[in-house]
C-alpha positions as CSV (number, residue, x, y, z in Angstrom):
1,M,101.7,75.9,91.2
2,V,102.7,79.6,91.5
3,E,102.7,81.1,95.0
4,R,102.4,84.8,95.7
5,T,104.4,86.3,98.5
6,T,105.5,89.6,100.0
7,V,109.2,90.4,100.2
8,R,110.7,93.5,101.9
9,L,113.8,94.8,100.0
10,P,115.8,98.1,100.2
11,E,114.4,100.7,97.7
12,D,117.7,101.1,95.9
13,L,117.9,97.3,95.3
14,V,114.4,97.2,93.9
15,R,115.1,100.2,91.6
16,R,118.3,98.5,90.3
17,A,116.5,95.2,89.8
18,K,113.6,96.8,87.9
19,R,116.1,98.6,85.6
20,K,118.0,95.4,84.9
21,A,114.8,93.5,84.3
22,A,113.6,96.2,81.9
23,A,116.9,96.3,80.1
24,E,116.7,92.6,79.6
25,G,113.1,92.7,78.5
26,R,111.8,90.6,81.3
27,T,109.8,90.9,84.4
28,L,111.1,91.7,87.9
29,T,109.5,88.3,89.0
30,S,111.6,86.4,86.5
31,L,114.8,88.2,87.5
32,I,114.1,87.4,91.2
33,E,113.2,83.8,90.3
34,D,116.5,83.3,88.4
35,G,118.5,84.8,91.3
36,L,116.8,82.5,93.8
37,R,117.4,79.5,91.6
38,R,121.1,80.3,91.3
39,I,121.5,80.8,95.1
40,L,119.6,77.6,95.9
41,S,121.6,75.5,93.4
42,E,124.9,76.5,95.1
43,Q,126.4,74.1,97.7
44,M,125.2,74.9,101.2
45,P,127.9,75.9,103.6
46,A,129.0,73.2,106.1
47,A,128.2,75.3,109.2
48,R,124.9,77.1,109.4
49,T,124.4,80.2,111.7
50,K,122.1,79.8,114.6
51,R,118.9,81.8,114.3
52,Q,118.6,84.6,116.8
53,L,115.4,84.6,118.8
54,P,113.5,87.7,119.8
55,P,114.9,89.6,122.7
56,V,113.8,88.5,126.2
57,S,113.9,90.7,129.2
58,K,116.0,89.2,131.9
59,A,114.7,91.6,134.5
60,T,111.1,90.3,134.4
61,G,111.7,87.0,132.7
62,G,109.4,87.9,129.9
63,L,109.5,89.6,126.5
64,H,110.4,93.2,125.9
65,P,107.5,95.6,125.9
66,G,105.8,95.6,122.5
67,V,106.7,92.0,121.6
68,H,103.6,89.9,121.2
69,L,104.1,86.3,120.3
70,D,100.6,86.0,119.0
71,D,101.3,88.6,116.2
72,S,103.6,86.8,113.8
73,A,103.5,89.6,111.3
74,A,104.8,92.1,113.9
75,L,107.6,89.6,114.9
76,Q,108.6,89.3,111.3
77,E,108.6,93.1,110.9
78,M,110.9,93.4,114.0
79,D,113.2,90.8,112.5
80,D,113.3,92.5,109.2
81,L,114.0,95.9,110.8
82,D,116.9,94.4,112.8
83,Y,118.3,92.8,109.7
84,M,118.1,96.1,107.7
85,A,119.7,97.9,110.6
86,G,122.6,95.5,110.5
87,R,122.0,94.1,114.0
88,R,122.7,90.6,112.8
């Protein structure tokens, strides 16, 4: 079964990947699939990093303004933006 998903990648990485796929006469999907297969076939590191949870305000004991736990897409977007900004 083939699953469709959305992935957020830096523009320059996507451009380079598309060029490489075209130069090899293959699709971007097949290039990404091969890359994921290579990464997943490697030995997993012994120690895994702990996942960082969304920020929680210590002043009020709740979440920062704008963080809504019932909106998983918004939480993922915040996580992606933090990752792209190098805050992890």
